[in-house]
C-alpha positions as CSV (number, residue, x, y, z in Angstrom):
1,M,166.7,104.7,-8.5
2,K,166.8,101.1,-8.2
3,K,165.8,99.0,-5.0
4,I,167.4,96.1,-2.9
5,L,165.2,94.7,-0.5
6,I,167.1,92.5,2.2
7,L,164.7,90.4,4.5
8,G,166.3,89.3,7.9
9,A,169.2,91.3,9.7
10,G,170.7,88.3,11.1
11,T,174.2,87.0,10.1
12,A,173.8,86.8,6.3
13,G,171.4,89.9,5.9
14,T,173.9,92.2,8.2
15,M,176.9,91.2,6.3
16,L,175.2,91.8,2.8
17,A,173.9,95.2,3.7
18,N,177.5,96.3,4.9
19,K,179.0,94.9,1.7
20,L,176.9,96.2,-0.6
21,T,176.5,99.9,0.5
22,H,180.3,99.9,0.4
23,I,180.5,98.9,-3.6
24,L,177.1,100.2,-4.6
25,S,176.5,104.1,-5.5
26,R,174.0,105.9,-3.1
27,D,172.9,107.9,-6.0
28,E,171.8,104.6,-7.9
29,W,170.7,102.2,-5.3
30,K,168.5,102.1,-2.2
31,I,169.2,99.2,0.0
32,T,166.6,98.5,2.7
33,I,166.6,95.7,5.6
34,V,163.5,94.4,7.6
35,D,163.6,92.6,10.5
36,Q,161.2,91.9,13.2
37,D,163.5,91.7,16.1
38,E,165.8,94.4,17.8
39,T,168.1,92.1,19.3
40,H,171.3,90.3,17.7
41,Y,172.2,87.2,19.1
42,Y,175.8,85.6,18.6
43,Q,174.2,82.2,18.4
44,P,177.4,80.1,18.7
45,G,177.5,81.4,22.2
46,F,174.4,79.7,23.1
47,L,176.2,76.4,23.3
48,F,178.2,77.8,26.1
49,M,175.5,79.5,28.3
50,P,174.4,75.9,30.1
51,F,177.8,75.6,31.2
52,G,178.3,79.1,32.4
53,I,181.1,80.1,30.2
54,Y,179.2,82.9,28.2
55,G,176.6,85.2,29.6
56,E,174.1,87.6,28.3
57,N,176.6,90.3,27.6
58,D,178.6,87.8,25.4
59,V,175.7,87.1,23.0
60,I,173.5,89.9,22.9
61,K,173.9,93.4,21.2
62,P,171.3,95.7,19.2
63,K,170.9,95.0,15.5
64,R,170.9,98.7,14.5
65,D,174.5,98.7,15.9
66,F,175.6,96.6,12.7
67,I,173.5,98.4,9.9
68,P,175.5,100.8,8.2
69,P,174.7,104.3,7.8
70,G,172.5,104.9,4.4
71,V,170.4,101.6,4.6
72,E,167.3,102.0,5.8
73,M,166.0,99.5,8.6
74,I,162.6,98.7,9.2
75,Q,161.3,96.5,12.2
76,S,158.4,94.6,11.2
77,E,157.3,91.0,10.9
78,I,157.1,90.4,7.0
79,E,153.5,89.1,6.0
80,L,154.3,88.0,2.3
81,V,156.3,87.9,-0.7
82,E,154.4,89.0,-4.2
83,P,157.2,88.0,-6.6
84,E,154.9,88.8,-9.6
85,Q,154.5,92.1,-8.4
86,N,158.0,92.7,-7.0
87,R,156.7,93.6,-3.6
88,V,156.7,92.6,0.1
89,K,153.9,93.0,2.6
90,I,155.2,93.7,6.0
91,A,152.7,93.9,8.9
92,K,154.0,97.5,10.0
93,D,151.2,99.8,8.9
94,N,150.3,97.0,6.1
95,R,152.8,98.6,4.0
96,Y,154.0,97.2,0.7
97,L,157.8,97.5,-0.1
98,N,158.9,97.5,-3.8
99,Y,162.1,96.0,-5.1
100,D,164.2,95.3,-8.0
101,F,166.1,92.5,-6.4
102,L,165.1,90.7,-3.2
103,I,167.5,89.1,-1.0
104,I,166.1,86.5,1.7
105,A,168.0,86.0,4.8
106,T,165.7,85.3,7.3
107,G,167.2,82.0,8.7
108,T,166.0,78.8,10.0
109,A,164.7,78.3,13.7
110,P,163.8,75.6,16.1
111,R,160.2,74.4,16.2
112,P,159.6,72.3,19.0
113,E,155.8,72.5,18.5
114,E,156.3,70.1,15.3
115,T,156.9,67.1,17.4
116,P,154.0,65.7,19.4
117,G,154.7,66.0,23.4
118,L,157.6,68.0,23.0
119,T,156.5,71.1,24.6
120,E,153.7,69.3,26.7
121,G,154.0,69.9,30.1
122,E,157.7,69.1,30.6
123,W,159.2,71.6,28.4
124,R,162.1,73.8,30.0
125,K,161.4,71.3,32.9
126,S,163.0,67.8,32.1
127,I,163.0,68.8,28.5
128,H,165.0,71.7,26.9
129,D,167.0,73.1,23.9
130,F,170.1,75.2,23.6
131,Y,169.5,76.9,20.1
132,T,167.4,80.0,21.6
133,Y,168.5,82.3,24.0
134,E,165.5,81.5,26.5
135,G,166.4,77.9,26.3
136,A,170.0,78.3,26.7
137,V,169.4,80.3,30.0
138,A,166.9,78.0,31.3
139,L,168.9,74.8,30.7
140,S,171.6,76.9,32.4
141,K,169.6,77.2,35.6
142,H,168.5,73.6,35.3
143,L,172.0,72.3,35.1
144,R,173.1,73.9,38.3
145,T,171.3,71.8,40.5
146,W,170.9,68.8,38.6
147,K,172.3,65.7,40.3
148,G,172.7,63.2,37.6
149,G,171.0,60.4,35.7
150,K,170.1,60.0,31.8
151,L,171.1,63.0,30.0
152,V,170.1,62.1,26.5
153,L,170.7,64.7,23.4
154,N,168.8,64.1,20.5
155,I,168.4,65.5,16.9
156,M,164.8,65.6,15.7
157,E,165.3,66.1,11.8
158,L,167.9,67.1,9.4
159,P,168.9,69.6,8.6
160,F,169.4,72.0,11.3
161,K,171.6,75.0,12.3
162,C,175.3,74.0,13.2
163,P,175.5,70.4,13.0
164,V,178.6,70.0,15.1
165,A,176.9,72.1,18.0
166,P,175.0,68.6,19.2
167,L,178.5,67.0,19.8
168,E,180.2,70.1,21.2
169,F,177.3,70.2,23.9
170,L,178.3,66.6,24.8
171,F,181.8,67.0,25.1
172,L,181.1,70.3,26.9
173,A,178.8,68.4,29.0
174,D,181.4,65.5,29.8
175,W,183.8,68.4,31.0
176,Y,181.2,70.1,33.1
177,F,180.1,67.1,35.2
178,H,183.7,66.1,35.4
179,E,184.8,69.8,37.0
180,R,181.6,69.0,39.4
181,G,182.5,65.5,40.3
182,L,179.4,64.1,38.9
183,R,180.7,62.4,35.7
184,D,180.2,59.0,37.0
185,K,176.5,59.7,38.0
186,V,175.7,61.1,34.5
187,D,174.9,58.9,31.7
188,L,175.5,60.9,28.2
189,T,173.7,59.6,25.0
190,L,173.5,61.1,21.6
191,V,170.5,60.0,19.9
192,T,170.9,61.1,15.8
193,P,169.1,60.1,12.6
194,L,172.7,60.1,11.2
195,P,174.3,56.7,10.9
196,G,177.1,58.0,13.2
197,A,178.5,61.1,15.0
198,F,178.8,63.2,11.5
199,T,177.9,63.4,7.9
200,K,181.6,63.1,6.6
201,P,183.3,59.8,7.1
202,R,186.5,60.8,8.3
203,A,185.0,63.4,10.5
204,A,182.8,60.9,11.8
205,S,185.5,58.5,12.7
206,L,187.3,60.9,14.6
207,L,184.7,62.3,16.5
208,G,183.0,58.8,17.1
209,N,186.4,58.1,18.7
210,I,186.5,60.9,20.9
211,M,182.8,60.2,22.0
212,E,184.1,56.7,22.8
213,E,186.6,57.8,24.8
214,K,184.6,60.1,26.7
215,N,182.2,57.3,27.3
216,I,179.5,59.2,25.4
217,N,176.7,56.5,24.2
218,I,175.3,56.8,20.6
219,V,172.2,55.9,19.3
220,P,172.2,55.8,15.3
221,E,169.5,56.1,12.6
222,F,166.7,57.1,15.1
223,Y,163.8,58.9,13.6
224,A,162.1,60.5,16.4
225,E,158.3,60.6,16.2
226,R,157.2,61.9,19.3
227,V,157.9,62.4,23.3
228,E,156.1,60.9,26.1
229,P,156.7,63.7,28.6
230,E,155.2,61.6,31.9
231,E,157.1,58.3,31.2
232,K,160.3,60.5,29.9
233,L,160.7,58.5,26.7
234,L,161.8,59.7,23.3
235,I,160.0,57.3,20.6
236,S,160.8,56.8,17.2
237,Y,158.6,55.9,14.1
238,E,159.4,52.3,14.7
239,E,158.4,52.5,18.1
240,E,162.0,52.2,19.4
241,E,162.2,53.7,23.0
242,V,165.1,55.7,24.4
243,P,164.4,56.6,28.1
244,Y,165.9,59.5,29.8
245,D,165.9,61.7,32.8
246,L,167.0,64.9,31.2
247,L,166.5,65.5,27.3
248,V,168.3,68.1,25.4
249,T,166.9,68.2,22.1
250,I,167.4,69.9,18.8
251,P,164.1,70.6,17.5
252,V,162.7,70.7,14.0
253,N,164.3,73.6,12.0
254,M,162.3,75.5,9.5
255,G,162.6,78.9,7.6
256,A,160.2,81.8,8.1
257,D,156.4,81.1,7.7
258,F,156.1,84.1,5.3
259,I,158.5,81.9,2.7
260,G,155.9,79.1,2.8
261,R,152.7,81.3,2.7
262,S,154.6,83.1,-0.6
263,G,155.1,79.7,-2.2
264,L,158.8,80.4,-2.3
265,G,159.7,77.5,0.1
266,D,160.5,73.8,0.3
267,E,158.6,71.6,2.9
268,L,160.6,73.2,5.6
269,N,160.2,76.8,4.1
270,H,164.0,76.9,3.1
271,V,164.3,78.5,-0.3
272,P,165.4,76.5,-3.4
273,V,168.1,78.2,-5.0
274,D,171.3,77.4,-7.3
275,K,173.7,76.0,-4.8
276,H,176.7,78.0,-6.8
277,T,174.7,81.5,-7.3
278,F,171.9,81.5,-4.7
279,L,169.4,82.8,-7.4
280,S,166.0,81.4,-6.8
281,K,164.9,78.5,-9.1
282,K,161.4,80.0,-9.8
283,F,162.6,84.1,-10.2
284,D,165.2,85.8,-11.6
285,N,165.6,88.7,-9.3
286,I,165.1,87.0,-6.0
287,F,168.2,85.1,-3.9
288,A,168.4,83.5,-0.6
289,L,171.6,83.3,1.2
290,G,172.6,82.1,4.9
291,D,170.4,79.6,6.7
292,A,167.3,80.4,4.6
293,A,168.6,78.8,1.6
294,A,168.2,75.3,0.9
295,L,171.9,74.3,0.2
296,P,173.4,71.0,0.2
297,T,175.9,72.1,2.8
298,S,176.0,73.2,6.6
299,K,173.4,75.9,7.9
300,A,176.5,77.7,9.8
301,G,177.5,81.3,10.0
302,A,181.0,80.4,8.2
303,V,178.7,79.3,5.2
304,A,177.0,82.8,5.3
305,H,180.1,84.3,5.6
306,F,181.7,82.4,2.2
307,A,178.7,82.9,0.5
308,A,178.3,86.3,1.1
309,E,182.1,86.9,-0.6
310,V,181.0,84.9,-3.5
311,F,177.4,86.6,-3.8
312,V,178.8,90.2,-3.9
313,E,181.0,89.3,-6.5
314,N,178.6,87.7,-8.7
315,F,175.7,90.3,-8.0
316,L,178.1,92.9,-9.4
317,L,178.1,91.2,-12.8
318,Y,174.5,90.0,-12.4
319,I,173.1,93.7,-12.3
320,D,175.0,94.9,-15.4
321,G,173.6,91.8,-17.1
322,Q,176.6,89.4,-17.5
323,E,176.8,85.9,-16.4
324,M,177.8,85.1,-12.7
325,M,181.0,83.8,-13.1
326,T,182.1,82.7,-9.5
327,K,180.6,79.4,-8.4
328,F,180.1,78.9,-4.6
329,D,181.9,75.4,-3.8
330,G,180.0,74.8,-0.6
331,H,182.8,76.0,1.7
332,A,182.0,75.5,5.5
333,N,184.6,75.5,8.1
334,C,184.2,75.2,11.9
335,F,185.8,75.1,15.5
336,I,184.5,71.9,17.5
337,E,184.6,72.5,21.3
338,S,186.0,69.0,22.6
339,G,186.1,69.9,26.2
340,F,189.0,70.2,28.7
341,G,190.6,73.4,26.8
342,K,190.8,71.6,23.4
343,G,189.2,72.1,20.2
344,I,189.1,70.4,16.5
345,L,188.9,72.4,13.3
346,I,187.3,70.9,10.2
347,D,187.2,72.6,6.6
348,F,185.2,70.9,3.8
349,N,182.9,72.0,0.8
350,Y,180.5,70.2,-1.5
351,H,182.9,67.7,-2.8
352,V,185.9,67.5,-0.4
353,E,185.2,66.1,3.1
354,P,187.4,67.3,6.4
355,L,190.9,66.3,5.9
356,P,194.1,66.6,8.1
357,G,196.5,69.2,7.7
358,K,197.2,73.0,8.8
359,Y,194.7,76.0,8.4
360,P,195.1,78.9,7.1
361,L,198.5,78.8,6.3
362,P,199.7,75.5,4.7
363,G,202.2,73.6,6.8
364,I,202.4,76.5,9.4
365,G,198.6,76.7,10.8
366,P,198.2,78.0,13.3
367,F,195.2,75.9,13.5
368,S,195.3,71.9,13.0
369,L,192.5,70.3,10.8
370,L,191.0,67.2,12.2
371,Q,193.1,67.0,15.3
372,E,192.4,68.1,19.1
373,S,194.7,71.1,20.2
374,E,194.3,74.0,22.7
375,V,195.4,76.3,19.8
376,N,191.9,75.4,18.2
377,H,189.7,75.9,21.3
378,W,191.5,79.6,21.6
379,G,190.5,79.8,17.8
380,K,186.8,79.3,18.9
381,V,187.2,81.8,21.9
382,M,188.5,84.4,19.4
383,F,186.1,84.2,16.8
384,R,183.4,85.9,19.0
385,W,185.3,88.9,18.9
386,M,186.0,88.5,15.3
387,Y,182.3,88.0,14.5
388,W,181.2,91.2,16.2
389,N,184.0,93.4,15.1
390,I,184.7,92.0,11.6
391,L,182.5,89.7,9.9
392,L,179.4,91.5,10.8
393,K,180.5,94.9,9.7
394,G,181.5,93.3,6.1
395,K,185.3,93.3,6.5
396,E,187.6,91.3,4.9
397,M,188.6,88.1,6.8
398,P,191.9,86.3,6.5
399,V,190.7,83.3,4.8
400,T,189.2,82.5,1.2
401,A,185.7,82.1,0.5
402,Q,186.7,79.0,-1.9
403,M,188.0,75.9,0.0
404,S,191.7,75.4,-0.8
405,M,193.4,72.5,-0.7
406,A,196.6,73.8,0.2
407,G,198.1,72.4,3.8
408,K,195.8,69.6,3.5
409,W,196.7,65.8,3.4
410,R,194.9,63.1,1.6
């Protein structure tokens, strides 16, 4: 019997476990998934928690609820991959798990300790994050009694999960403080290493205009080196200073430590893979998907979903000794909350930037691309139900894995 070992039961790993178990013979294949945590988090929901829109029940469910029958699930930390021996050492009972094919889907995570001063003294006091459940809860409590001042949101380093979430946070903050009658007492500023609000020009222009309309400042091309928590200063490598009263930070994001220990990762512990097939550049029976993979596209749930679709199609060919025919095109899309019950939708890939148009039905929508609308906001709201009930369970979604130009206007 051949063995598939999946490391990580987050979005990508769970989808793959469900998809593979439905198409591979249980008499010929054994699928095992390893994860150190019991809880599955709906990470896009963390964005809404500081503003009281989502609570614990909206973002937390047991991981085992989404692992299909027939798939062995082991809860354990992962110590090391030994690719030459085709095995993985886990902390539980110091066991070794053998594999024929290994899929790394352990994601990426904030590492605030990587930035000097960030976690020293003022962490979760005047310095907060919202990319973790604990961080989102702590920030929610802080904002309830915050009276205003300079709120600075900074991005420490690229890449990081969900590149539009920092903008969404500021748009929602603008709405939140308006609702509380505090907007005139709050100065909102984005500090980013990017030259603008986003990486793609047309989207950056639109989002930059929205920021200007909402009186949100931007400090571009700022590479944060350290934080001086007592002075409440964010300081760049060029010694440029940005003062704050409340710092909401997107820390350095890194992959799992075992990836570095195993010699499988880059400097941020993300696994270098072929960007079209997700096959490791070092080993012909190791793949990496989702945020764990070093791909030149967004680290986001939509990318994990589209990548999983392409991977499964190719994997069936690969295990039969055939060439992987379908090439993943870097397809990503996401709804961007812009506040006051409106949202924006962007859809792009490795080669095509976000364009205006209608999605997913050309000329019909119901969603508008690169344009604010209430329908787009409700699309974001509906996605949470689709995530728990369709996406994680490996069911078919009503969109194609490869990006389509139909309905887009150049």
